[in-house]
Short mmCIF file of the C-alpha atoms (twelve columns), coordinates in Angstrom:
data_MODEL
# 
_entry.id   MODEL 
# 
loop_
_atom_site.group_PDB 
_atom_site.id 
_atom_site.type_symbol 
_atom_site.label_atom_id 
_atom_site.label_alt_id 
_atom_site.label_comp_id 
_atom_site.label_asym_id 
_atom_site.label_seq_id 
_atom_site.Cartn_x 
_atom_site.Cartn_y 
_atom_site.Cartn_z 
_atom_site.pdbx_PDB_model_num 
ATOM 1  C CA . MET A 1  -0.150 -0.028 -0.249 1 
ATOM 2  C CA . ALA A 2  1.415  3.377  -1.054 1 
ATOM 3  C CA . VAL A 3  1.538  6.298  1.642  1 
ATOM 4  C CA . GLU A 4  -0.608 8.300  -0.403 1 
ATOM 5  C CA . SER A 5  -3.443 5.493  -0.549 1 
ATOM 6  C CA . CYS A 6  -3.290 4.916  3.252  1 
ATOM 7  C CA . VAL A 7  -6.651 5.865  4.477  1 
ATOM 8  C CA . LYS A 8  -5.239 5.287  8.321  1 
ATOM 9  C CA . LEU A 9  -2.733 8.246  7.987  1 
ATOM 10 C CA . GLN A 10 -6.299 10.410 8.374  1 
ATOM 11 C CA . ASN A 11 -6.837 8.975  11.627 1 
ATOM 12 C CA . LEU A 12 -3.448 9.657  12.563 1 
ATOM 13 C CA . ASN A 13 -3.447 13.481 11.515 1 
ATOM 14 C CA . ARG A 14 -6.364 13.251 13.882 1 
ATOM 15 C CA . VAL A 15 -4.811 12.088 16.896 1 
ATOM 16 C CA . GLN A 16 -2.000 14.410 15.987 1 
ATOM 17 C CA . PHE A 17 -4.206 17.678 16.378 1 
ATOM 18 C CA . LEU A 18 -5.239 16.146 19.738 1 
ATOM 19 C CA . VAL A 19 -1.905 15.596 21.311 1 
ATOM 20 C CA . ILE A 20 -0.558 18.483 19.697 1 
ATOM 21 C CA . SER A 21 -3.391 21.186 20.844 1 
ATOM 22 C CA . ARG A 22 -2.566 19.422 24.372 1 
ATOM 23 C CA . HIS A 23 1.162  20.206 24.545 1 
ATOM 24 C CA . LEU A 24 1.533  23.574 22.177 1 
ATOM 25 C CA . GLU A 25 1.771  26.184 25.057 1 
ATOM 26 C CA . LYS A 26 4.063  24.170 26.640 1 
ATOM 27 C CA . HIS A 27 6.109  23.725 23.435 1 
ATOM 28 C CA . LYS A 28 6.039  27.089 22.772 1 
ATOM 29 C CA . TRP A 29 6.989  28.369 26.397 1 
ATOM 30 C CA . PHE A 30 10.173 25.306 26.096 1 
ATOM 31 C CA . ARG A 31 11.510 26.673 23.019 1 
ATOM 32 C CA . HIS A 32 10.993 30.152 23.837 1 
ATOM 33 C CA . ILE A 33 8.245  30.310 20.448 1 
ATOM 34 C CA . LYS A 34 6.240  33.035 20.781 1 
ATOM 35 C CA . ASP A 35 3.711  32.971 17.189 1 
ATOM 36 C CA . LYS A 36 1.259  29.881 17.471 1 
ATOM 37 C CA . ASN A 37 1.788  28.858 13.782 1 
ATOM 38 C CA . ASP A 38 5.875  28.658 14.178 1 
ATOM 39 C CA . ALA A 39 5.237  26.544 17.024 1 
ATOM 40 C CA . LEU A 40 3.069  24.882 15.450 1 
ATOM 41 C CA . ALA A 41 5.656  23.549 12.282 1 
ATOM 42 C CA . ASP A 42 8.599  23.102 15.229 1 
ATOM 43 C CA . PHE A 43 6.297  20.483 16.874 1 
ATOM 44 C CA . LEU A 44 5.698  18.906 13.745 1 
ATOM 45 C CA . LYS A 45 9.536  18.703 13.022 1 
ATOM 46 C CA . GLU A 46 10.579 17.564 16.226 1 
ATOM 47 C CA . PHE A 47 7.862  15.288 16.966 1 
ATOM 48 C CA . GLY A 48 5.821  14.162 13.591 1 
ATOM 49 C CA . PRO A 49 8.100  11.653 12.694 1 
ATOM 50 C CA . ILE A 50 8.021  9.539  15.737 1 
ATOM 51 C CA . MET A 51 3.969  9.954  15.939 1 
ATOM 52 C CA . ARG A 52 4.203  8.997  12.663 1 
ATOM 53 C CA . GLU A 53 6.656  5.994  13.160 1 
ATOM 54 C CA . ILE A 54 4.458  4.576  16.162 1 
ATOM 55 C CA . TYR A 55 1.025  4.614  13.958 1 
ATOM 56 C CA . CYS A 56 2.785  2.700  11.361 1 
ATOM 57 C CA . GLU A 57 4.303  0.060  13.675 1 
ATOM 58 C CA . THR A 58 1.159  -0.368 15.212 1 
ATOM 59 C CA . CYS A 59 -0.769 -1.123 11.960 1 
ATOM 60 C CA . GLU A 60 -1.663 -4.425 10.997 1 
ATOM 61 C CA . GLU A 61 -0.945 -3.714 7.584  1 
ATOM 62 C CA . SER A 62 2.604  -2.795 8.486  1 
ATOM 63 C CA . PRO A 63 4.377  -5.760 7.887  1 
ATOM 64 C CA . GLU A 64 3.144  -5.891 3.995  1 
ATOM 65 C CA . CYS A 65 3.411  -2.094 3.942  1 
ATOM 66 C CA . SER A 66 6.287  -1.403 1.208  1 
ATOM 67 C CA . PRO A 67 6.750  2.227  2.117  1 
ATOM 68 C CA . TYR A 68 7.379  1.787  5.757  1 
ATOM 69 C CA . GLN A 69 9.516  -1.565 5.241  1 
ATOM 70 C CA . ASP A 70 11.326 0.850  3.348  1 
ATOM 71 C CA . TYR A 71 11.496 3.161  5.712  1 
ATOM 72 C CA . LEU A 72 12.673 0.700  8.406  1 
ATOM 73 C CA . LYS A 73 15.466 -0.798 6.069  1 
ATOM 74 C CA . SER A 74 16.760 2.884  5.172  1 
ATOM 75 C CA . LEU A 75 16.887 3.187  9.324  1 
ATOM 76 C CA . LYS A 76 19.833 0.413  9.064  1 
# 
């Protein structure tokens, strides 16, 4: 399954929004970022890939997902 066709990633986006909204103010303070949009971009840059990896790792289709398997190979 190609990443572009993964409908499950829509669920990840929804969950990411919930997580980010809970932590964005603390992230702004910790990183000394005043603008909310800048803080959001920084949060996604810093934590987005790990949230995506955790989500894909727990997906029941991950053993057959070639983009995810290719990603794992790139880590070695």
